[in-house]
C-alpha positions in Angstrom: 81.9 37.9 7.7 79.1 35.9 6.8 79.9 33.6 4.1 78.2 31.1 1.2 78.6 28.6 3.7 76.3 30.1 6.2 73.5 28.3 4.1 74.0 24.7 4.2 69.8 23.5 3.8 67.3 25.3 1.5 63.7 23.8 1.8 61.6 25.4 -1.4 58.1 25.3 -0.1 56.2 24.3 -3.3 52.7 25.0 -3.0 51.3 23.2 -5.8 53.3 19.7 -6.6 51.5 19.6 -10.2 52.2 23.1 -11.4 53.9 24.2 -14.2 56.5 27.1 -13.5 57.6 26.2 -10.3 59.2 29.8 -9.1 60.1 28.3 -5.5 61.6 24.4 -6.7 64.3 26.3 -9.3 64.9 29.0 -7.2 65.9 27.0 -4.3 68.0 24.2 -6.9 69.4 27.4 -8.0 70.5 28.7 -4.8 72.2 25.2 -3.2 74.0 24.8 -6.5 75.5 28.1 -6.0 75.5 27.8 -2.3 77.0 24.0 -2.5 74.4 23.5 0.1 71.7 20.5 0.2 67.9 21.1 -0.8 64.5 20.1 0.3 61.5 20.5 -2.2 58.8 20.2 0.0 54.7 20.0 0.0 52.1 20.5 2.7 49.4 18.5 0.5 45.9 18.7 2.2 42.6 18.1 0.1 39.6 19.1 1.9 37.1 16.5 -0.2 38.9 13.4 1.5 39.5 14.6 5.1 36.8 12.4 5.6 36.4 13.2 9.5 36.2 11.9 13.1 32.9 10.7 11.9 33.3 10.1 8.0 36.4 8.7 7.4 36.6 5.0 5.3 39.1 3.3 3.9 38.5 4.1 0.4 38.9 7.6 2.0 42.2 7.1 3.1 43.0 5.1 0.1 42.4 8.4 -2.0 44.6 10.0 0.6 47.2 8.1 0.1 47.2 8.1 -4.5 47.2 12.3 -3.6 50.1 12.1 -1.5 51.8 10.0 -4.1 50.9 11.6 -7.2 52.1 14.4 -5.4 55.1 13.2 -4.6 55.9 11.3 -7.8 55.6 15.3 -9.7 58.2 16.7 -7.3 60.6 13.9 -7.7 60.1 14.2 -11.7 60.6 17.8 -11.4 63.6 17.1 -9.2 65.3 15.0 -11.9 64.0 17.5 -14.4 66.2 20.3 -13.0 67.7 19.3 -10.7 70.8 17.4 -12.8 73.7 15.1 -11.6 75.4 17.4 -9.7 73.0 17.9 -7.2 70.7 15.5 -4.8 67.6 16.9 -4.3 65.0 15.8 -1.4 61.2 15.3 -1.9 59.4 15.1 1.4 55.6 15.7 1.0 53.1 15.6 4.1 49.2 15.6 4.4 49.1 19.3 6.5 45.8 21.0 6.5 47.8 24.0 8.1 50.0 24.9 5.6 52.2 27.9 7.3 52.9 26.1 10.7 53.6 23.1 7.8 56.4 24.8 6.3 57.7 25.8 9.6 57.7 22.8 11.7 59.6 21.6 8.4 62.3 24.3 8.1 62.9 23.4 11.8 63.4 19.7 11.1 65.2 19.8 8.0 67.4 22.3 9.4 66.8 24.7 7.1 68.7 27.7 6.7 66.9 29.5 3.9 63.3 29.1 3.0 62.5 29.7 -0.7 58.5 30.0 -1.7 56.7 31.5 -4.7 53.7 34.5 -3.3 50.1 32.9 -3.8 49.1 36.1 -4.9 45.0 37.2 -4.1 43.0 38.7 -7.3 39.4 40.1 -7.3 37.8 43.1 -7.4 38.0 44.3 -4.0 41.0 42.0 -2.0 44.1 42.3 -4.0 47.6 41.3 -3.0 49.3 38.3 -0.9 47.3 35.9 0.4 47.0 35.1 4.2 49.1 31.9 3.8 51.8 34.6 2.3 51.5 36.7 5.5 51.4 33.6 8.1 54.2 31.8 6.0 56.3 35.2 6.5 54.8 35.6 9.9 56.4 31.6 11.4 59.3 31.1 9.3 62.4 30.8 11.6 64.4 31.3 9.2 65.4 33.6 6.3 62.3 33.9 3.9 63.1 34.6 0.0 59.8 35.0 -1.7 60.6 34.6 -5.3 58.7 36.2 -8.4 60.1 34.6 -10.4 62.4 31.9 -12.0 64.8 34.1 -14.1 68.6 33.1 -12.5 70.6 35.2 -10.2 73.1 36.9 -12.7 75.5 39.0 -10.9 71.7 40.9 -8.7 71.6 44.1 -7.3 71.1 43.9 -3.8 69.3 45.8 -1.0 69.9 45.5 2.6 67.2 47.4 4.1 68.8 48.2 7.7 67.7 50.6 11.0 70.6 51.3 13.3 68.9 53.8 14.6 65.9 52.0 15.4 68.1 49.6 18.0 69.5 52.5 20.5 73.1 52.9 20.5 74.4 49.6 19.4 73.4 47.4 16.2 71.5 45.2 16.3 71.1 40.9 15.4 68.4 41.7 13.3 71.0 44.4 11.0 73.8 41.9 11.5 71.7 39.1 10.4 70.4 40.9 7.3 73.6 42.4 6.2 75.2 39.1 6.6 73.1 37.3 4.7 73.0 39.6 1.4 76.9 39.9 1.9 76.5 35.6 1.2 73.9 35.4 -1.6 76.0 38.6 -3.2 79.7 36.2 -2.2 77.2 33.6 -4.1 75.6 34.6 -7.2 78.5 37.3 -8.1 76.1 40.4 -7.0 76.5 43.6 -5.8 74.7 44.7 -2.2 74.6 48.5 -1.2 73.4 48.6 2.5 70.5 51.3 2.7 68.7 53.3 5.8 66.4 55.9 5.1 66.2 58.8 7.9 63.4 60.8 8.5 63.2 64.4 9.4 61.1 64.5 12.8 57.9 65.3 13.0 57.6 69.6 13.7 56.4 69.2 17.0 59.7 67.3 17.8 62.0 69.3 16.0 65.5 69.3 17.1 68.1 72.0 16.0 70.0 71.8 12.9 73.4 70.7 15.1 72.0 67.7 17.2 70.4 66.4 13.6 73.9 66.4 12.1 75.0 64.7 14.4 72.7 62.0 15.2 72.7 61.4 11.0 76.6 61.1 11.4 76.0 58.5 14.2 73.8 56.8 11.9 75.8 56.6 9.1 78.6 55.5 10.9 76.4 52.4 12.3 75.6 51.7 8.5 79.6 51.7 7.0 80.3 49.8 10.7 77.4 47.4 9.7 79.2 46.9 5.8 82.2 46.3 7.6 81.3 43.6 9.5 80.2 41.9 6.3 83.4 42.5 4.5 81.4 45.8 2.1 83.2 48.3 1.6 82.1 52.2 2.5 80.7 53.0 -1.0 78.6 50.4 -0.8 76.9 52.0 2.0 73.8 54.5 1.0 72.0 56.8 3.5 68.3 57.6 1.9 66.2 60.6 3.2 62.2 60.4 3.1 59.7 57.8 4.5 61.1 54.2 4.6 58.4 52.8 2.0 58.2 55.0 -0.4 62.0 56.1 -0.1 62.7 52.0 -0.3 61.0 51.5 -3.6 62.4 54.6 -5.7 66.0 52.8 -4.1 64.2 49.7 -5.7 63.9 51.2 -8.9 66.9 53.6 -8.9 69.5 50.4 -8.3 67.5 48.5 -10.8 68.1 45.6 -7.8 66.7 42.4 -8.0 66.6 41.5 -4.1 65.4 43.7 -1.1 66.4 41.9 2.3 64.7 43.6 5.2 63.7 42.5 8.7 60.5 41.2 9.2 59.1 40.7 12.7 58.3 43.0 15.8 56.5 42.1 18.9 53.0 43.2 19.5 52.0 44.3 22.9 51.1 40.2 24.1 54.1 39.0 22.9 53.0 37.3 19.5 55.0 37.9 16.2 53.7 40.5 14.1 55.3 41.9 10.6 56.2 45.3 11.1 54.1 47.8 9.0 57.0 49.0 6.4 57.2 45.5 5.6 53.8 44.2 5.0 54.1 47.5 2.7 57.0 46.5 0.6 55.6 42.9 0.5 52.8 44.6 -1.2 54.7 46.7 -3.2 58.3 46.1 -3.8 58.8 44.7 -7.8 62.1 42.7 -6.8 62.6 39.1 -4.8 62.0 39.4 -1.0 64.6 38.5 1.2 62.6 38.3 4.4 64.8 38.2 8.3 63.6 37.6 11.7 65.8 38.2 15.0 67.9 35.6 16.6 66.1 33.5 18.9 63.1 33.3 17.1 61.7 29.7 16.3 58.4 28.2 15.7 57.5 24.9 18.4 57.3 21.5 16.5 54.1 19.3 17.5 
């Protein structure tokens, strides 16, 4: 059974060290305190006007970069002092890094993070809205569970939905589904929340129509696997729910019906060229889900540190 001890270090990917609100930092510090974990506030700092380049760098520009880093570090230290309190030691790490998603992934690996918390960098405009390219790349590359936190509101007995897909992995439950349910249970344990393990059953197309008896057997098989996943995380049978319908619309309805605060789901599938891709269901829910999202990857996926 997963417990709060599963998370020993929480890393907050801070988008702007001087911004107000600081959703990622506040949520990471809250979770670190609840989980009894260490916390690192990380900021990948970059300003193109100070980059210089091979032929245009200078001592003055290098000094300006150092001052830029120093200001960002002071901002994060002040933030840590204001919300960390005396009972929680908050470490601050600021680096000059142009490629933010890769920098966050390397920092998570280097710092031994078990959970990364980030605030979505929404893109707005008349033609293109939603998550930014950086959001997608952080979700794709982050080597550990990633919490996309939408607000600084503290978790008060949160309702957590853990979306699994045991029918999609053959006759055995996958390590990904085990991880999804395990971290959902750990979050609930730490926050005095509750977990509902859900799975969407979609009727096959007419061209692949199955006999009613076969459909019933398949539903029973999947239901048994969902209950097995729940028991493995110390949850009860009543904490499971089988939903009917297309995954995206059905899960959005479930989030609304359950008044969920966190939706936990798997993130990555392997593409035809073995590159890491975000699954289509997760991609749509990242745009549309109104709650916080906790994204989990299969075991063994890591990004190399340079």
